[in-house]
C-alpha positions as CSV (number, residue, x, y, z in Angstrom):
1,M,92.7,86.5,73.0
2,R,96.3,87.7,73.0
3,A,99.1,85.5,74.0
4,E,101.5,86.4,76.8
5,H,105.1,86.8,75.8
6,E,108.1,85.4,77.6
7,T,111.0,87.7,78.7
8,H,114.6,86.6,78.9
9,D,114.2,85.5,82.5
10,G,111.0,83.4,81.8
11,L,108.6,85.8,83.3
12,A,105.4,86.6,81.4
13,S,104.8,90.0,79.8
14,V,101.6,91.2,78.4
15,P,101.9,93.9,75.7
16,L,99.6,96.9,75.9
17,H,96.9,97.1,73.2
18,A,94.2,99.5,72.2
19,P,90.6,98.5,72.8
20,E,88.8,96.7,70.0
21,P,86.0,98.7,68.4
22,G,83.3,96.2,69.5
23,E,84.2,96.3,73.2
24,L,81.4,98.2,75.1
25,L,83.3,97.6,78.4
26,V,86.9,99.0,77.9
27,A,89.7,97.0,79.3
28,W,91.6,100.2,80.2
29,R,94.3,98.5,82.3
30,R,95.7,96.9,79.1
31,A,95.4,100.0,76.9
32,P,98.2,102.5,76.2
33,F,97.6,105.9,77.9
34,P,96.0,108.0,76.6
35,V,93.5,105.6,75.1
36,D,93.1,105.5,71.3
37,W,89.4,106.4,71.4
38,D,89.2,106.6,67.6
39,R,90.0,102.9,67.5
40,A,87.8,102.1,70.6
41,F,84.8,103.5,68.8
42,G,85.8,102.6,65.3
43,R,85.3,106.1,64.1
44,T,85.9,109.8,64.9
45,G,83.5,112.4,66.3
46,Q,83.0,114.6,69.4
47,L,84.0,112.8,72.6
48,H,81.9,113.2,75.7
49,L,82.7,112.0,79.2
50,E,80.0,111.1,81.9
51,V,81.1,110.6,85.5
52,G,79.0,108.3,87.5
53,F,76.4,107.0,85.0
54,G,74.4,105.0,87.5
55,D,71.9,102.7,85.8
56,G,72.9,104.2,82.4
57,R,69.5,105.5,81.4
58,F,70.7,109.1,80.8
59,T,73.8,107.8,79.0
60,A,71.8,105.6,76.6
61,R,69.2,108.3,75.9
62,R,71.8,110.9,75.1
63,A,73.7,108.5,72.9
64,R,70.6,107.7,70.9
65,D,69.7,111.4,70.6
66,E,73.2,112.3,69.4
67,P,74.2,109.4,67.2
68,D,77.2,111.2,65.8
69,G,78.7,111.7,69.3
70,R,80.9,109.3,71.2
71,F,80.2,108.8,74.9
72,V,82.5,107.4,77.6
73,G,80.9,106.6,80.9
74,L,82.8,106.1,84.2
75,E,81.4,104.2,87.2
76,V,83.0,102.5,90.3
77,S,80.0,100.3,91.1
78,N,80.1,96.8,89.6
79,V,76.3,96.5,89.8
80,S,75.8,99.8,87.9
81,V,78.3,98.8,85.2
82,Q,76.5,95.4,84.6
83,R,73.1,97.1,84.6
84,S,74.2,99.7,82.1
85,L,75.9,97.1,79.9
86,A,72.6,95.2,79.8
87,R,70.7,98.3,78.9
88,L,73.1,99.3,76.1
89,R,73.0,95.8,74.6
90,R,69.2,95.6,74.9
91,D,68.7,98.9,73.3
92,G,71.3,98.4,70.6
93,V,73.3,101.5,71.6
94,E,76.7,101.3,70.0
95,N,78.3,104.8,70.5
96,V,78.9,104.3,74.2
97,R,82.0,102.8,76.0
98,L,81.9,102.1,79.7
99,L,84.8,101.9,82.2
100,K,84.8,100.7,85.8
101,L,87.1,103.5,87.1
102,G,87.2,106.7,89.1
103,A,87.0,110.1,87.4
104,E,90.2,111.7,88.5
105,F,92.5,108.9,87.3
106,A,90.5,108.4,84.1
107,S,90.4,112.1,83.3
108,R,94.2,112.6,83.8
109,H,95.5,109.5,82.1
110,L,93.0,108.1,79.6
111,F,92.4,111.2,77.5
112,A,94.7,113.3,75.3
113,R,94.9,117.1,75.5
114,A,91.8,118.8,74.3
115,A,90.2,115.5,73.5
116,L,86.8,116.1,75.3
117,A,83.9,118.2,74.2
118,S,82.0,117.9,77.5
119,V,82.1,116.3,80.9
120,T,78.8,115.5,82.6
121,V,78.5,115.1,86.3
122,N,75.0,114.1,87.4
123,F,74.2,114.1,91.1
124,P,77.7,113.5,92.5
125,D,78.2,112.6,96.1
126,P,77.9,115.9,97.9
127,W,80.2,115.0,100.9
128,P,78.2,117.4,103.0
129,K,80.3,117.4,106.1
130,E,82.9,120.2,106.3
131,R,85.8,117.8,107.0
132,H,84.9,115.8,103.9
133,R,84.8,118.7,101.4
134,E,88.2,117.7,100.1
135,H,86.6,114.5,98.7
136,R,84.2,116.4,96.4
137,L,84.9,115.8,92.7
138,L,84.4,119.3,91.4
139,R,87.1,120.9,93.5
140,P,89.8,123.2,92.0
141,A,92.3,120.4,91.3
142,Y,89.7,118.6,89.1
143,F,88.8,121.7,87.2
144,A,92.6,122.2,86.5
145,T,92.8,118.6,85.2
146,L,89.8,119.2,82.9
147,A,91.4,122.4,81.6
148,A,94.0,120.2,80.0
149,R,91.5,117.7,78.7
150,L,88.6,119.8,77.4
151,E,88.7,121.5,74.0
152,R,88.4,125.3,73.9
153,G,84.7,126.0,74.5
154,G,84.2,122.5,76.1
155,E,81.8,122.3,79.0
156,V,81.5,120.8,82.4
157,R,77.8,120.1,83.1
158,L,76.7,119.6,86.7
159,A,73.3,118.5,88.0
160,T,72.8,118.4,91.8
161,D,70.2,118.5,94.5
162,H,72.7,120.0,96.9
163,L,72.8,123.8,97.0
164,D,76.1,123.9,99.0
165,Y,77.7,121.6,96.4
166,L,76.6,123.9,93.6
167,A,78.1,126.9,95.4
168,F,81.3,124.9,96.0
169,A,81.6,124.0,92.3
170,R,81.0,127.5,91.3
171,E,83.7,128.8,93.6
172,S,86.1,126.2,92.4
173,A,85.6,127.0,88.7
174,T,85.8,130.7,89.4
175,A,89.0,130.3,91.4
176,D,90.6,128.4,88.5
177,G,90.0,131.5,86.3
178,R,89.6,129.6,83.0
179,Y,85.9,128.9,83.0
180,T,82.8,131.0,82.4
181,L,79.7,130.0,84.4
182,L,76.6,129.6,82.2
183,D,73.0,129.5,83.5
184,V,71.2,127.4,80.9
185,E,68.1,125.2,80.8
186,P,69.1,121.6,81.4
187,P,68.2,118.9,78.9
188,P,65.0,117.2,80.0
189,A,66.7,113.9,80.4
190,V,69.0,115.2,83.1
191,F,66.2,115.4,85.6
192,E,64.8,112.0,84.5
193,T,67.7,110.0,85.9
194,K,67.3,107.5,88.8
195,Y,68.4,110.0,91.5
196,A,66.7,113.0,89.9
197,T,63.4,111.1,90.0
198,K,64.0,110.1,93.6
199,W,64.8,113.7,94.7
200,K,61.8,115.1,92.7
201,G,59.5,112.6,94.4
202,Q,60.8,113.9,97.8
203,G,60.1,117.5,96.7
204,K,63.7,118.5,96.6
205,P,64.8,121.4,94.3
206,L,67.3,120.4,91.6
207,Y,70.0,122.6,90.2
208,Y,71.9,122.7,86.9
209,Q,75.1,124.6,86.0
210,V,77.4,124.7,83.0
211,F,81.1,125.7,83.2
212,R,82.6,126.6,79.8
213,L,86.3,126.4,79.3
214,D,87.5,129.6,77.7
215,R,91.3,129.1,78.2
216,P,92.7,125.6,78.0
217,A,95.7,124.7,80.2
218,A,99.0,125.9,78.7
219,S,100.8,122.7,79.6
220,A,99.9,119.1,79.0
221,L,99.6,116.5,81.8
222,T,102.2,113.7,81.9
223,P,100.6,110.3,81.4
224,L,101.3,107.6,83.9
225,E,104.5,105.7,83.4
226,R,104.1,101.9,83.2
227,H,106.5,99.0,82.8
228,P,105.9,96.2,80.3
229,T,107.0,93.3,82.6
230,M,106.2,92.3,86.1
231,P,108.9,93.6,88.6
232,H,110.8,90.9,90.4
233,A,114.0,90.1,92.3
234,F,116.1,86.9,92.8
235,L,117.4,85.8,96.2
236,T,119.4,83.0,97.7
237,G,118.7,81.2,101.0
238,T,115.8,79.4,102.5
239,L,112.4,80.7,103.5
240,P,111.9,79.7,107.1
241,T,109.1,77.4,108.0
242,T,108.5,77.3,111.8
243,P,108.7,79.7,113.5
244,A,108.3,82.3,110.8
245,P,109.3,85.9,111.4
246,R,106.4,88.2,112.2
247,L,105.9,91.0,109.7
248,E,104.9,94.3,111.3
249,K,103.1,96.7,108.9
250,L,105.7,98.3,106.6
251,V,105.3,101.7,105.1
252,V,107.9,102.3,102.3
253,P,108.1,105.5,100.2
254,Y,108.7,104.7,96.6
255,G,108.2,106.6,93.3
256,D,105.5,109.2,93.7
257,G,103.7,107.5,96.5
258,H,104.3,104.8,99.1
259,V,103.7,101.1,99.6
260,I,102.1,99.6,102.7
261,V,102.8,95.9,103.3
262,H,100.1,94.6,105.6
263,E,100.9,90.9,106.2
264,A,102.7,87.8,105.1
265,L,101.0,84.5,104.7
266,R,102.7,81.1,104.1
267,A,101.1,78.7,101.7
268,V,99.5,75.7,103.4
269,D,100.7,73.2,100.7
270,D,104.1,74.8,100.0
271,A,106.5,75.9,102.8
272,E,108.6,77.9,100.4
273,R,105.8,80.1,99.0
274,W,104.8,83.2,100.8
275,V,102.2,85.7,99.8
276,F,102.4,89.3,100.9
277,R,99.3,91.6,100.8
278,A,100.1,95.2,100.1
279,T,98.6,98.6,99.2
280,V,100.1,100.8,96.5
281,D,99.1,104.4,97.1
282,E,100.1,107.0,94.5
283,P,98.5,110.2,93.1
284,D,95.0,109.4,91.6
285,L,95.4,105.7,92.1
286,V,95.3,103.2,95.0
287,Q,95.8,99.5,94.2
288,Q,95.6,96.4,96.3
289,V,98.3,94.0,95.2
290,L,99.9,90.6,96.1
291,V,103.6,90.0,96.1
292,V,104.8,86.3,96.0
293,A,108.0,84.9,97.2
294,Q,108.6,81.3,96.1
295,R,111.2,78.8,95.0
296,R,111.2,78.1,91.3
297,E,112.0,74.9,89.6
298,G,115.6,75.9,88.9
299,G,116.1,76.2,92.6
300,E,116.3,80.0,92.9
301,L,114.0,82.1,95.0
302,I,112.0,84.8,93.2
303,V,110.0,87.7,94.6
304,R,107.5,89.0,92.1
305,L,104.3,91.0,91.7
306,E,101.4,88.6,91.3
307,R,99.3,88.9,88.1
308,F,96.1,88.4,90.2
309,G,93.9,91.5,89.9
310,D,95.7,92.7,86.8
311,P,97.7,95.5,88.6
312,L,99.1,98.5,86.7
313,V,102.8,98.2,86.9
314,T,103.6,101.8,87.9
315,P,106.8,103.0,89.5
316,T,105.2,102.8,92.9
317,A,103.8,99.3,92.2
318,R,107.3,98.2,91.6
319,G,108.1,99.4,95.1
320,A,105.9,96.6,96.5
321,V,108.5,94.1,95.3
322,H,111.3,96.3,96.7
323,A,109.6,96.5,100.1
324,V,109.2,92.7,100.3
325,T,112.7,92.0,99.0
326,T,114.2,94.4,101.5
327,W,112.3,92.8,104.4
328,L,113.3,89.3,103.4
329,A,117.0,90.4,103.3
330,D,117.0,92.5,106.5
331,V,114.7,90.4,108.7
332,V,114.8,86.8,107.3
333,G,118.5,87.0,106.2
334,L,118.2,86.1,102.5
335,Q,120.8,87.3,100.1
336,V,119.6,89.5,97.2
337,G,120.9,88.8,93.8
338,A,119.4,90.6,90.8
339,R,116.8,93.3,91.3
340,N,114.6,93.8,88.3
341,Y,112.4,96.7,89.3
């Protein structure tokens, strides 16, 4: 376990570090972007991404069938992650790494240019309603991202039971102009996944499509900027006890996104400790964070981003401290000293 480091102002800082080779579940929040996948796997080889691995049966089978390959699986469900981890450990599969993370953020920030040989998307949410089509994964923006992450000749492989989604993905890839659509026979394991078995049992037709990248993107995508220490500010004055000012919802533009401060809660056992609940919304990433305002032992008031939840300290996340600091100055009347964000 790595020790935290103290900065000049006494605030803890945790250095970024590459995943250890034995970690099946990658602690991506602490890893430098893009992730050093050679270190994470302990070897080189073709790198394959699977989006939404479900219970992991397809992932594990493919990894066993292709022992020289390296497979990264993404899933947002805690239950699916735990089930898949149990399956990999039970079956002794060592060439898979799992992440609890969405596809768009992971694809943009966790992989270097031309790092991927393939991206598999098995039975994605079809978002069937017309007004929800913008939520579909295989839309033009995602194909553009993958054009900067796939190697030349790399493939996006789609399995779906939804004909309209298949048509939508084809249109998106064609509109991008860098992909060739290939009609090929799917590997048998594709239609033996949990959802494929369910749909086949209901008599639904299943579809398979491969999109081959012929012209990689000309420019690389910029990785997410992160700060090594927690943002904070120092203030003078006294936090009020009773009555406390009411905080109306704040929406503050900052960085490439905006911060929404929802509420302020005073600690029951400490009148000079307030906790603010906020949402940090920026491209490809939404975080729920806590900002704490409290008096320190030296007597000064500090506003800081709480370590709870292990937030990514992005430029917009630093804006959460800015929003709370500004509110405390403008509404509560505290005097702002140093701003370290």
